[in-house]
Structure formats: structure tokens, C-alpha cells
KOLLUM-721945 format. One record per residue: residue number from 0; y, z, x of N, C-alpha, C in turn; residue in one letter. Coordinates in steps of 0.001 Angstrom, whole numbers, plus 500000, padded with zeros to 6 digits. Atoms other than C-alpha are relative to their C-alpha. Example, Ala and Ser with C-alpha at 12.3 -4.5 7.8 and 13.67 -1.06 7.14 Angstrom:
BEGIN
seq	n_north	n_up	n_east	ca_north	ca_up	ca_east	c_north	c_up	c_east	type
0	498810	500000	500890	495500	507800	512300	501200	500000	500900	A
1	498810	499940	499180	498940	507140	513670	501090	500730	499230	S
//
This chain:
BEGIN
seq	n_north	n_up	n_east	ca_north	ca_up	ca_east	c_north	c_up	c_east	type
0	501333	499664	500677	691543	140913	569115	499481	498854	499203	X
1	500705	501062	500700	689013	138656	567401	500144	500274	498635	X
2	499772	499865	501533	689741	137877	563755	498733	500353	499206	X
3	501187	499743	500847	687060	139570	561585	499630	499173	499080	X
4	500112	500822	501005	685279	137102	559528	498398	499942	499396	X
5	501160	499863	500480	682462	136954	557179	499505	498539	499440	X
6	500316	500987	500195	680129	134454	556078	499769	499879	498128	X
7	499925	500031	501460	679828	133239	552120	498667	501042	499566	X
8	501164	498969	500265	676393	135164	551980	500454	501528	500230	X
9	499466	498552	499852	678347	138307	553386	500777	500444	498880	X
10	498958	499746	501002	680941	138044	550979	499313	500258	498547	X
11	500910	499773	500931	678203	137836	548181	499318	501250	499898	X
12	500849	498717	499813	676240	140840	549457	501157	500997	499919	X
13	499010	499021	499956	679516	142753	549754	500382	500248	498534	X
14	499698	500130	501283	680345	141998	546135	498865	500833	498865	X
15	501281	499314	500530	676783	143170	545023	499969	501490	500229	X
16	499978	498736	499555	677162	146355	546995	501011	500766	499340	X
17	498737	499581	500574	680541	147101	545373	499571	500176	498507	X
18	500676	499887	501275	678935	146362	541955	499017	501291	499688	X
19	500871	499040	500046	676093	148668	542545	500499	501586	500154	X
20	499300	498994	499865	678443	151390	543845	500882	500576	498703	X
21	499407	499625	501009	680670	151253	540846	499160	500303	498694	X
22	500895	500017	501113	677965	150884	538214	498893	501185	500036	X
23	501431	499198	499770	675142	153187	539778	498870	499244	499759	X
24	501406	500894	500326	672888	150252	539071	500005	499226	501210	X
25	500094	500877	498769	671304	148591	542054	499227	498496	499222	X
26	500422	501147	500740	670973	144984	540499	499146	499201	500997	X
27	500717	501058	499435	668204	142504	541272	500116	498639	499315	X
28	499391	501085	500488	669502	139170	540946	498878	498913	500333	X
29	500471	501218	499745	667562	135801	540309	500723	498980	500067	X
30	499166	501417	500249	668539	132366	540848	500467	499714	498782	X
31	499567	500398	501425	670684	131158	538099	500569	501096	499155	X
32	499356	498759	500880	671878	134784	536952	501628	499515	499917	X
33	498677	500300	500316	675293	134358	535496	501017	501011	500895	X
34	499437	499065	499243	676701	137602	537334	499910	499429	501473	X
35	500256	500218	498552	675259	136486	540818	500919	498560	499976	X
36	499292	501336	499760	676901	132913	540157	501412	500245	500043	X
37	498805	499806	499846	680089	134542	539534	500423	500537	501576	X
38	500055	499365	499079	679812	136484	542633	500263	498787	501169	X
39	500071	501064	499197	678887	133256	544622	501067	499128	500012	X
40	498807	500783	500133	681725	131341	543045	501377	500579	501035	X
41	498852	499399	499162	684075	133935	544585	499907	500136	501360	X
42	500265	500035	498405	682558	133896	547906	500611	498813	500530	X
43	499530	501392	499674	683157	130335	548178	501388	499603	500238	X
44	498479	500001	499932	686879	130731	547467	500325	500834	500881	X
45	499611	499120	498860	687121	133624	549783	499800	499340	501329	X
46	500174	500511	498823	685533	131852	552623	500982	498749	500188	X
47	498745	500880	499840	688352	129079	551947	501122	500579	500507	X
48	498907	499137	499548	690788	131390	552118	500007	500580	501496	X
49	500089	499519	498797	689633	132903	555208	499915	498898	500852	X
50	499700	500930	498906	689312	129509	557081	501470	499779	500180	X
51	498572	500393	499811	692961	128952	556258	500670	501227	500852	X
52	499497	498831	499131	693591	132421	557794	499834	499830	501401	X
53	500268	500207	498744	691846	131542	560729	500824	498788	500766	X
54	499224	500910	499479	693587	128266	561142	501522	500440	500473	X
55	498719	499861	499814	696925	129820	560658	500336	501023	501345	X
56	499987	499011	498699	696049	132658	563413	499922	498889	501159	X
57	500098	500887	499016	695170	129853	565631	501229	499381	500509	X
58	498535	500631	499796	698372	128197	565402	501105	500793	500205	X
59	498715	499262	499759	700665	131040	565649	499893	500678	501195	X
60	500222	499267	498617	699325	132437	569034	499523	499003	501123	X
61	500295	500831	498996	699339	130597	572215	498700	500259	500712	X
62	501266	499923	499318	696197	132179	573357	498934	499442	499125	X
63	501107	500356	500929	694177	130793	570290	500571	498300	499791	X
64	499555	501283	500154	696186	127344	570051	499530	499128	501183	X
65	500735	500861	498863	694718	124335	571939	500870	498420	499844	X
66	499656	501290	500090	695849	120575	572524	501337	499723	499651	X
67	498441	500297	500510	698828	119349	570534	500622	501384	499301	X
68	499610	498824	500877	698975	122562	568592	500690	501037	501160	X
69	499504	499165	499039	699543	124400	571906	501195	499514	500408	X
70	498642	500739	499426	702159	121875	573116	501019	500412	498936	X
71	498974	499871	501028	704148	122500	569760	500328	501362	500099	X
72	499659	498753	499985	703909	126225	570194	500887	500339	501319	X
73	499476	499864	498460	705067	126140	573959	501565	499287	499749	X
74	499065	500821	500150	707871	123613	572734	501086	500767	499364	X
75	498879	499199	500464	709798	126296	570846	500511	500934	501009	X
76	499354	499265	499090	710465	127888	574036	500524	499035	501147	X
77	499490	501059	499054	711556	124455	575952	498961	499786	500898	X
78	500681	499911	498798	708531	124745	578110	498849	498855	499502	X
79	500780	501018	500199	706326	121521	578376	498795	499982	500878	X
80	501143	500361	498978	702936	120470	579673	500177	499177	500909	X
81	499965	500789	499143	702607	118957	582931	499117	498718	499787	X
82	500968	501437	500192	701482	115165	582927	499294	499782	501266	X
83	500802	500375	498848	698957	113903	584880	500911	499182	501105	X
84	499322	500623	498791	699982	112680	588431	499047	498902	500451	X
85	500397	500995	499252	699108	109577	590178	499499	500116	501341	X
86	500437	499642	498925	696977	109538	593270	500672	499175	500977	X
87	499390	500852	499046	698779	108094	596378	499886	500373	501555	X
88	500414	499687	498796	698304	107670	599951	499830	498652	500959	X
89	499951	501241	499153	698188	105395	603041	498812	498912	499922	X
90	500870	501216	500149	696396	101978	602977	500399	499098	501402	X
91	499921	501040	498498	696067	099694	606388	499640	498858	499620	X
92	500108	501365	500130	696582	096197	605871	499902	499410	501318	X
93	500299	500519	498649	695342	093978	608700	499961	498619	499964	X
94	500326	501783	499890	695042	090120	609814	498930	499965	500995	X
95	501134	500325	499125	692119	088851	611559	500595	499626	501473	X
96	499241	500513	498654	694620	087381	614230	501379	500586	499881	X
97	498592	499628	500233	697998	088755	615135	500884	499059	499282	X
98	499181	500737	500610	700672	087578	612939	500954	499065	500837	X
99	499031	500845	499250	702454	084413	614147	501490	499969	499387	X
100	498723	500188	500318	705387	084892	611975	499959	501503	499105	X
101	500031	498790	500714	706597	088143	610133	499181	500004	498514	X
102	500897	500261	501155	704328	088819	607063	500635	501063	498864	X
103	499340	499159	500833	706194	090280	603830	499068	500824	499074	X
104	500845	499476	501012	704229	092761	601662	500857	500707	499007	X
105	499258	499581	500865	705994	093170	598545	499467	501089	499090	X
106	500047	498667	500925	706269	096463	596175	499101	499326	498858	X
107	501037	500342	501089	703205	096173	593472	499142	499210	500495	X
108	501296	500813	499584	700833	094296	595595	498718	500711	499964	X
109	501175	499292	500290	697421	095221	594321	499013	500090	500826	X
110	501032	499667	499114	694656	096802	596059	498878	500840	499119	X
111	501093	499478	500719	691377	097683	594624	498631	500513	500732	X
112	501338	499631	499508	688107	099247	595090	499041	498705	499876	X
113	500717	501315	499877	685281	096420	595887	499740	499607	498431	X
114	500394	500529	501332	684203	096470	592106	501081	499819	499078	X
115	498829	500414	501057	687736	096220	590758	500257	501173	499206	X
116	500136	498969	500942	687044	099644	589007	501442	500835	500091	X
117	498965	499263	499866	690185	101421	590387	500973	499079	500797	X
118	498761	500978	499669	693573	099637	591259	501168	500980	500610	X
119	498878	499314	499288	696405	101045	593387	501113	498845	500329	X
120	498847	501083	499773	699686	099265	593908	500790	500516	500943	X
121	499232	499529	498992	701928	099288	596953	501277	500405	499358	X
122	498864	499355	500257	704922	101556	596663	500901	500406	501108	X
123	499301	499892	499067	707703	102124	598544	500077	501243	501148	X
124	499692	498956	498961	708108	104588	601959	500875	499834	500781	X
125	498867	500396	499267	711582	104386	603121	499883	500518	501227	X
126	500325	499504	498652	710278	106468	606051	499161	499205	501117	X
127	500978	500547	499356	707795	104156	607116	500586	499052	501174	X
128	499182	500803	498686	708287	102322	610705	500002	498306	499573	X
129	500115	501452	500237	707293	098997	609000	500662	499597	498787	X
130	499358	500266	501151	709593	099389	605993	501531	499198	500290	X
131	498774	500558	499501	712560	097044	605671	500789	500118	498733	X
132	499240	499825	501114	715311	098221	603468	500800	498843	499223	X
133	499278	501277	500393	717136	094788	603235	499059	499130	499078	X
134	500862	500738	500911	713988	093189	601837	499409	500772	498720	X
135	500743	499198	500951	712794	096241	599749	498533	499778	500141	X
136	501321	500186	499881	709360	095596	601140	499441	500615	501489	X
137	500762	499759	498809	707106	096220	604078	499775	498520	500845	X
138	500186	501254	499198	706964	093683	606986	499081	500203	501235	X
139	500912	499963	499034	704242	093183	609424	500848	499150	501203	X
140	499301	500700	498966	706090	092026	612635	498974	499090	500573	X
141	500906	501180	499495	704948	088781	614447	499312	500890	501282	X
142	500683	499432	498625	702587	089574	617323	499021	500943	499499	X
143	500805	498907	500528	700968	092532	615360	499054	499783	499015	X
144	500945	500358	500627	698026	092541	613572	499453	501101	498771	X
145	500230	499025	501228	698123	095738	611115	501168	500823	499965	X
146	498978	499207	500251	700358	098075	609417	499720	500825	498893	X
147	500464	498879	501054	700222	101084	607078	501167	500010	498941	X
148	498961	499652	501058	701899	101359	603523	499133	500862	499303	X
149	500517	498880	501144	701571	103728	600662	499807	499374	498857	X
150	500472	500730	501075	699810	102772	597865	499648	501197	498750	X
151	500031	499126	501119	699806	104570	594286	499011	499465	498691	X
152	500924	500790	500978	697067	104313	591564	500664	499782	498921	X
153	499544	500636	501196	697885	102401	588499	499686	500942	498879	X
154	500400	498994	501066	696195	105070	586262	499990	501477	500721	X
155	500062	498798	499514	697183	108734	586695	498763	500886	499708	X
156	501012	498938	500088	694629	111529	587073	499085	499797	500954	X
157	500707	499777	498992	691933	112595	589094	498945	498722	500167	X
158	500690	501116	500281	689721	109379	587837	500124	499050	500810	X
159	499570	500819	499032	691665	107360	590350	500079	500336	501471	X
160	500156	499481	498686	690927	109431	593552	498911	499315	500474	X
161	500938	500671	499408	688983	107659	596086	499562	500661	501181	X
162	500153	499587	498708	687224	108223	599139	500450	499184	500952	X
163	499488	500568	499061	687995	107092	602426	499037	498726	500036	X
164	500619	501399	499616	687260	103134	603184	499566	499571	498816	X
165	500364	500658	501073	686826	102281	599643	501116	499329	499119	X
166	499012	500941	500504	690156	100372	598678	500047	499008	500977	X
167	500217	500980	499233	689062	097376	600309	500279	498553	499375	X
168	499551	501409	500802	690011	094371	597935	501620	499783	499830	X
169	498600	500363	500399	693385	092698	597950	500049	499265	498634	X
170	499952	500815	501155	693927	091786	594432	501328	499118	499656	X
171	498878	500650	500052	697268	090117	594897	500096	498908	500906	X
172	499871	501103	498929	698118	086712	596689	500760	500830	501208	X
173	499653	499191	498805	698805	088162	600224	500173	498999	501176	X
174	500378	501229	498719	699087	084985	602786	500319	501129	501078	X
175	499723	499250	498861	698685	086601	606376	499292	501091	500291	X
176	500425	498682	500016	696857	089555	605488	498395	499901	499361	X
177	501226	500437	500082	693009	089410	605523	498845	501434	499381	X
178	500864	498767	500115	691664	093062	605237	501060	501174	499440	X
179	499803	498877	500545	692314	096362	603506	499284	501187	499895	X
180	501026	498918	500264	691252	099840	603668	500788	501211	500065	X
181	499377	498610	500008	692439	103574	603298	499355	500671	500856	X
182	500626	499313	498751	691536	105492	606508	499469	501143	499659	X
183	500442	498646	500338	691176	108814	604644	499837	499937	498385	X
184	500049	499917	501444	690417	109882	601249	501548	500299	499347	X
185	498673	499784	500736	693059	109620	598605	499715	500918	498617	X
186	500372	498968	500803	692450	112815	596512	501238	500802	499143	X
187	499008	499031	500449	695752	114042	595260	500633	499431	498441	X
188	500013	500467	501559	695542	112457	591501	499696	501442	499451	X
189	500147	498561	500836	695730	115373	589021	499977	499570	498477	X
190	500172	500011	501318	694529	115351	585450	501275	500480	499449	X
191	498999	499195	500544	697210	116295	582943	499512	501636	499723	X
192	500210	498764	500015	697558	120179	582795	499079	500372	498864	X
193	501078	499609	501084	694671	121949	580971	500516	501272	499212	X
194	499257	499110	500879	695270	124322	578089	500159	501595	501077	X
195	500244	498877	499205	694132	127339	580375	501266	500128	501174	X
196	498848	500151	498829	696783	126215	583447	501465	500200	499254	X
197	498772	500153	500953	699631	125679	580517	500257	501606	499995	X
198	499606	498504	500463	699178	129246	579358	500192	500851	501483	X
199	500125	499130	498877	698761	130978	582799	501515	499304	500652	X
200	498932	500131	499544	701991	129054	583969	501157	500528	499082	X
201	499135	499297	501026	703838	130124	580732	500340	501497	500462	X
202	500031	498519	499803	703147	133723	581735	500643	500164	501471	X
203	498985	499946	498843	704735	133112	585262	501254	499461	499897	X
204	498640	500539	500422	707616	131399	583789	500731	501356	499201	X
205	499245	498717	500623	708326	134511	581676	500397	501138	501123	X
206	499670	498878	498950	708044	136645	584731	501066	499632	500639	X
207	498962	500307	499101	710468	134605	586399	501412	499742	499579	X
208	498742	500131	500689	713159	134779	584040	501156	500855	500744	X
209	498976	499384	499308	714918	137308	586236	500069	499034	501180	X
210	500001	500789	498879	716125	134586	588823	500319	500549	501149	X
211	499923	499572	498376	716364	134794	592537	498645	500832	500508	X
212	501003	499493	499237	713028	136350	593065	498859	498804	500321	X
213	500998	500738	499298	709995	134829	594671	499203	499427	498875	X
214	500476	500475	501195	708306	134345	591325	500840	499161	499291	X
215	499347	501353	500479	711087	132317	589941	500272	498961	500801	X
216	499711	501160	499235	711516	130271	592942	498641	499091	499980	X
217	501147	500812	499925	707871	129369	592942	499782	499350	498728	X
218	500391	500418	501321	707641	128835	589259	500986	498724	499682	X
219	498872	501101	500069	710761	126549	589448	499208	498553	500806	X
220	500772	500910	499412	708904	124467	592078	498814	499611	499457	X
221	501237	500643	500653	705673	124346	590532	500012	499271	498583	X
222	499813	500902	501485	707118	123067	587224	500453	498768	500196	X
223	499484	501126	499645	708433	120010	589104	498618	498995	499679	X
224	501317	500931	499973	704570	118482	589323	499044	500839	500353	X
225	501510	499281	499499	700956	119421	589328	499629	499836	501438	X
226	500456	500200	498672	699138	119660	592490	500561	500360	501204	X
227	499150	499583	498624	701698	121022	594836	499377	501183	500545	X
228	500207	498930	498991	700820	123103	597773	501441	500585	500550	X
229	498580	499355	499523	703848	125565	598427	499772	500864	500790	X
230	500066	499146	498980	704198	127560	601417	501455	500645	500236	X
231	498692	499354	499890	707439	130106	601188	499943	500600	501323	X
232	499779	499437	498679	708844	131073	604670	501470	500654	499803	X
233	498437	499557	500024	711801	133637	604536	500560	500109	501299	X
234	499110	499956	498700	714706	133736	606875	499713	498827	501061	X
235	500134	501163	499058	713773	130478	608660	500554	498726	499273	X
236	499806	501516	500369	714955	126863	608417	498666	499161	499973	X
237	501214	500895	499794	712393	123943	608416	499531	499895	501418	X
238	500290	499957	498723	712546	123902	612164	499303	501258	500595	X
239	500919	498670	499651	711259	127406	612426	501284	500938	500693	X
240	498941	499534	499407	714791	128647	613610	500392	501199	499007	X
241	499442	498924	500957	716030	132014	612385	501266	500032	499364	X
242	499010	500081	500627	718291	132001	609613	500123	501047	498827	X
243	499968	498729	500888	718924	135486	608056	500697	499381	498506	X
244	499487	500429	501515	719618	134874	604049	499510	498647	499758	X
245	500416	501559	500805	717645	131577	603549	498402	500393	499834	X
246	501147	500133	500254	714195	130675	602630	499720	498298	500041	X
247	500446	501181	500131	712077	127638	603081	498755	499708	499273	X
248	501376	500319	500709	709662	125968	600864	499385	498824	500732	X
249	500665	501290	499442	707219	123689	602771	499161	499469	498761	X
250	500548	500545	501266	706099	121327	599897	498991	498837	500319	X
251	500978	500918	499813	702952	119188	599903	499235	499587	498780	X
252	500890	500493	501168	701369	116885	597228	498644	499740	499995	X
253	501369	500470	499550	698066	116686	598911	499847	498882	500921	X
254	499711	500986	499166	699184	113887	601060	500247	500077	501382	X
255	499648	499687	498325	700402	115473	604210	501462	499421	500041	X
256	498767	500708	499447	703572	113424	603780	500709	499523	498492	X
257	499434	500122	501462	705253	113965	600225	501084	498864	499986	X
258	498628	500878	499971	707968	111496	599050	501293	500464	500019	X
259	498778	498990	500240	711505	112426	599519	500454	500103	498905	X
260	499287	499578	501546	712464	111980	595911	499362	501363	499395	X
261	500406	498526	500426	709714	114946	595211	500707	501191	500836	X
262	499132	498880	499244	711437	116958	597966	501167	500444	499224	X
263	498577	500016	500469	714767	116261	596219	499745	500822	498572	X
264	500227	499360	501456	713475	117130	592754	499741	501858	500378	X
265	500219	498483	499790	711880	120678	594241	501425	500652	500407	X
266	498549	499276	499233	715288	121436	595978	500851	500093	498575	X
267	498939	500108	501191	717187	120800	592676	499263	501330	499095	X
268	500648	498612	500824	714707	123240	590809	500128	501200	500690	X
269	499719	498548	499339	714947	126042	593213	501261	500488	500270	X
270	498539	499654	499826	718540	125673	593905	500582	500503	498960	X
271	499628	499564	501230	718984	126395	590143	499817	501396	499852	X
272	500475	498637	500248	717167	129688	590401	500125	501117	501131	X
273	500218	499029	498794	717735	131169	593998	501343	500824	499654	X
274	499111	498957	499998	719961	134089	594450	501282	499585	500618	X
275	498537	500235	499381	723950	133691	595012	500059	500660	501422	X
276	500150	499448	498621	724310	133693	598828	499020	499769	500570	X
277	501207	500381	499292	720947	132560	599611	499899	498385	500393	X
278	500210	501460	499844	720327	129202	601152	498571	499670	500030	X
279	501240	500595	500096	717391	127249	600286	499696	498777	501020	X
280	500582	501289	499182	715467	124697	602297	498748	499491	499535	X
281	501598	500700	500280	712623	122176	601268	499830	499039	500721	X
282	500714	501000	499072	710616	120378	603516	498554	499722	499915	X
283	501368	500663	499971	707640	118266	604008	499428	500794	500771	X
284	500548	499112	498977	705042	120279	605755	499855	499539	501427	X
285	500261	500231	498629	704815	120615	609584	498495	499592	500175	X
286	501485	500280	499800	701365	119057	610306	499299	500063	501326	X
287	500673	500036	498904	699090	119999	612805	498417	499458	499889	X
288	500994	500700	500105	696373	117443	613375	498826	500458	500695	X
289	501505	499277	499466	692654	118639	613926	499099	498838	500295	X
290	500978	501173	499638	690503	116327	615799	498651	501096	500285	X
291	501301	498998	500036	686813	117705	615159	498988	499124	500451	X
292	501067	500542	499459	683740	116931	616970	498901	500932	499542	X
293	501042	499340	500300	680385	118059	615661	498763	499410	499847	X
294	501373	500473	499732	676621	117564	616027	499243	500599	498985	X
295	500671	499729	501277	674328	117658	613061	498212	499557	500163	X
296	501369	500229	500177	670524	117807	612571	499675	499312	498808	X
297	500140	500741	501426	669361	115180	610002	498624	500306	499692	X
298	501033	499537	500704	666768	115826	607557	498910	498797	500119	X
299	500922	501019	499702	663575	113637	607806	500187	498797	498904	X
300	499546	501199	500989	664242	110122	606289	501432	499468	500178	X
301	498713	500558	499883	667897	110031	607035	500396	499679	501518	X
302	500002	500506	498857	669675	108143	609522	501671	500328	500116	X
303	498518	499696	499598	673323	108973	611150	501006	498931	499514	X
304	499061	500908	500401	674662	105859	610146	500470	500054	498650	X
305	499498	499850	501280	674781	106636	606446	500321	501688	499673	X
306	499729	498610	500123	674987	110618	606660	501391	500288	500752	X
307	498724	499685	499268	677665	110663	609312	501336	499785	499192	X
308	498568	500434	500752	680684	108830	607096	500031	501183	498929	X
309	499909	498931	500958	679687	111392	604244	500400	501383	500629	X
310	499712	498765	499365	680059	114201	606639	501411	500122	500481	X
311	498582	500334	499756	683289	112867	607938	501090	500132	498723	X
312	499171	499631	501123	684554	112720	604303	500338	501233	499412	X
313	500085	498377	500493	683218	116315	603253	500960	500738	501004	X
314	499173	498876	499127	684994	117846	606428	501437	499586	499765	X
315	498576	500420	500305	688301	115877	605895	500616	500414	498607	X
316	499500	499745	501655	688336	116458	601958	500169	501777	500329	X
317	499630	498424	499927	687930	120465	603039	501296	500370	500885	X
318	499173	499553	499140	690213	120682	605841	501741	499447	499172	X
319	498539	500509	500275	693239	118655	603927	500336	500897	498432	X
320	499892	498997	500776	692892	121673	601216	500690	501298	500400	X
321	499249	498716	499352	694197	124257	603528	501648	500028	499733	X
322	498632	499851	500357	697681	125775	602574	500604	500332	501411	X
323	499381	499867	498609	700150	126255	605223	499752	501341	500496	X
324	500357	498597	499240	699510	128881	607927	498787	500516	499599	X
325	501590	499802	500141	695698	128878	606901	499491	499355	501237	X
326	501038	500532	498552	693355	128905	609973	498933	499140	499222	X
327	501246	500627	500107	690753	126364	610176	498995	500686	500813	X
328	501124	499367	499155	687638	128258	611119	498841	499085	499913	X
329	501017	500870	499904	684789	126281	612671	499005	500188	499387	X
330	501268	499786	501104	682407	127782	610497	499891	499441	498671	X
331	499547	500783	501219	684167	126350	607550	499745	498434	500083	X
332	500316	501473	500052	683690	122816	608950	498509	499866	500039	X
333	501442	500218	500384	680009	123345	609453	499509	500193	498793	X
334	500213	499455	501360	679880	124812	605893	500034	498396	499239	X
335	499635	501276	500644	681585	121329	604837	498909	498735	500329	X
336	501072	500659	499651	678890	119457	606734	498799	500093	499359	X
337	501463	499560	500717	675972	121222	605424	499993	499864	498417	X
338	500017	500431	501471	677018	120261	601673	499682	498696	499907	X
339	500523	501355	500392	676053	116655	602353	498523	499983	500147	X
340	501337	500041	500025	672664	115629	601518	499520	499265	501322	X
341	500523	500766	498524	670646	114681	604795	500471	500855	501226	X
342	499792	499346	498778	672292	117214	606909	499492	501422	499854	X
343	500838	498748	500088	670035	120128	607743	500689	501279	500749	X
344	499397	498958	499256	671964	122010	610190	501141	499557	501175	X
345	498868	500469	499088	674947	122021	612811	499685	500696	501279	X
346	500177	499219	498952	675262	122899	616336	501365	500707	500436	X
347	498734	499033	499795	677859	125793	616762	500463	499790	501446	X
348	499423	499807	498463	678001	125834	620577	500558	498763	500600	X
349	499302	501256	499565	679092	122182	620855	501060	499702	499008	X
350	498607	500495	500934	681433	121861	617737	501158	500440	500581	X
351	498773	499570	499366	685063	121866	618737	500926	499402	498971	X
352	498967	500273	500506	688293	121813	617120	501033	499751	500900	X
353	498837	500282	498866	691199	120045	619284	499469	500521	501294	X
354	500832	499778	498708	688591	120286	622277	499587	501479	500274	X
355	500227	498491	499721	688051	124047	621789	498596	500302	498913	X
356	500989	499702	500576	684896	125456	620674	500341	501605	499070	X
357	499479	498942	500478	686641	127772	618132	500868	499696	499100	X
358	499064	500268	501294	689228	128313	615155	501096	499161	500330	X
359	498738	500462	499835	692461	126619	614854	500699	500476	499176	X
360	498902	499129	500632	695415	129039	613996	501122	499104	500052	X
361	498809	500693	499856	698399	127095	612987	501314	500888	499937	X
362	498789	499233	500405	701880	128406	612913	500299	500143	498760	X
363	499862	499686	501188	703004	129825	609902	500702	499020	499208	X
364	499339	501021	500584	705338	126872	608966	499066	498500	500168	X
365	500829	501326	499884	702538	124206	609654	498521	500100	499294	X
366	501200	500178	500882	699474	123038	607782	498974	498995	500800	X
367	500808	500840	499379	696605	121524	609257	499333	498891	499254	X
368	500480	501250	500670	695387	118119	608218	499302	499065	500992	X
369	500888	501000	498969	692818	115500	609656	499693	498758	499261	X
370	500558	501147	500577	691447	111987	608819	498673	499812	500564	X
371	501304	500194	499612	687910	110791	609128	500013	499295	501348	X
372	499774	500255	498581	689322	109006	612182	499975	500811	501045	X
373	499877	498978	499106	689847	112080	613771	498626	500933	500146	X
374	501080	499248	499915	686484	113476	613112	498525	499270	500707	X
375	501179	500530	499393	683272	112574	615510	498972	500835	499506	X
376	501171	499161	500494	679934	113384	614103	498652	499090	500781	X
377	501151	500391	499254	676823	113119	616306	498988	500504	499603	X
378	501106	499287	500275	673230	114004	616038	499310	500726	501087	X
379	500706	499405	498606	670925	116199	618255	498275	500226	499352	X
//
């Protein structure tokens, strides 16, 4: 319930009403009247005490505490706010001519937006084909002209998310490499958990204390890191084979290729709450790539060269939010295109997903992903 409060004037009027009721006299006070001054003095003191009561009430309830006060309230239960996470994704590095000798790309190499406003650094991806564990670095082989590395924002949070083709400036000495670009949007950076989300997750945490339930398993996984997309599948291993008495969590951090350490952390968390005799699996998502073709009608004064890339980014951003097992509807592709300024309409009859004029339905243990390079936009 809302704490009932009064203003100093309301306190004063209440005292006047009580005085009138007790004496049978309805007083008419003028400014400077001693009795009125006493009432007003008491009202100021009551207002101060009331303010203290409001502060105490706000601090003693999670529903009304905010910021650091909410953190300290939750700390009594050993429950912490999830921090901001850094955006990370693929960046393509290339040379104008095929490399005459192998080129080493060290961890920590800085890549920025054109104006230097957002900076990423190269981080390890031990599963990448060009990763060299002996050197603890990526290596562009001789005779090749490009390779893909994983880069992570230096500053955590959504403010470092970037659109496709915006990480184009190499800010570290990197002989043998001339160009950089991110082929797809990198938008998996998340701000520190909001008060509302913190409270909601606490409720889920309390409901999960009966360990072994789906709620307990999902709560444990979600407590590892913000922004995770988690798809639970019962009685199957990651390959889709039937394994009674098991479950698989397909985990994505928004990149489509979460780091192995994240998967290890999620496994450790869910293994601690799973029921005895139940085998848990944690896996990166099985990805179904969507190749999309769409024709749009341009508004007057707009050209495809400027609108087309924005449409590609809008469609890719939408598709890459789909959870595991979710259908990619052709109509939603069109809606994403229409959200771009300059796009008036789209041609339903010629639009395709994977060469089919219809929706794309993945397997329950697959999620649909795409890149701007997989999207073709034309005009009619």
C-alpha cells in the first residue's frame, strides 16, 4: 500500500479542526496569531518526522528501495545485481594484397569506429580456424587476404553496441592488415541490471529455491550473465538424440556463437541445482542461417544506395533476436523493412527466405540467425 502522508498545511488544518471540536469554538486565525504559530510549528516538526518515516519505509522494502539502497537490501539474501556486459562479435581484418608471410594479430589489438568514439579490442576465440594456441594470437596465413577475429568493447553496456560496417578504424599498429569491418551488427552489450529487472529476478530466485525445477534451472542460468537467450529442451542431448532423464539448455549471448567459458559457467550453475539422477547439457545454439531477399518501394527523394543498407541492418537486428525454435515469419521481415525511413512498401509475392516465398520454421533445438551479407534488398 502507499504510505499516507500530509503536507504541513494539512497538518495545521487538522490541528485547527481538532481544536474546534474540543472547544466548540471555530477559530478564525490571522497571520501572526500565537495559537496559529504553535500549530504551524508543530506541523513543521510533524512533516520532518513524516519524511523520516518515508525514508525508513523506502529502505526497508525491496519494492520501494532504489539504486545502492536496493543493492544493500538484496545483499542480505546474498543476491547481487548483474553487472553490465560488453558487446562482442566478429570483425573481419583484411589486406589489400594476399599476405606474403603470415601476419600475427595479437590479443588487445584495438579497432574503433571511424570517429574513435567506440573502441573494441581483439579477444581470444579458441575455436576460430585462424587461432594459433602456441602464439596465443590469430594468424593470417600466407597467400590469404582476410580472416575473422572476435572483438569485445572496452566499455561495457549498450552504449558500445554498433551497427554493421562501423568498426572500420585500426587503432593499434598492425603491419600487413589494411582494413577492418564488422559484417553484422554487434548489439549484445547490456547495461547494468535495472531496479525493475533486479526485483523481478529476485522473485524468480525465491520461486527457484525448490531445486531441480525448471524455474530453478532457468534462474541459475540467468544469474550467470545478463542478456542470455536460453532455450530448454527435455530428454535430448545437444545433437537432438533422445536421452531420457536429461535436459539441454541452448544458450546464446546474442552473438550466435557464445564463448566456451560462458557455457562452462552456465553448466556449473545449472549442475548445482539439477535434480539427482538428471543429466544436464549446456550447448551453444544450433544455428539455421536465413538467406533473405526482399524488394521494397522507395519513398520520393530516397535512393536504394542509402535506404538498402538500413533495411539490411533492420532485418538482421530483428532476426537475431529470435529465440530457439521460434519461426521467422515472412511478414515480420517485411515489418522490419517498413520500420526504415524511406521504405514505403515491400513486395510480398517476390520476398523469399532461403529461396522460399514463405516462413522459415526451425527445429526446436535451432535458432535462426542472419547477417547483412545474407540479405539482398532491391527496389521495384
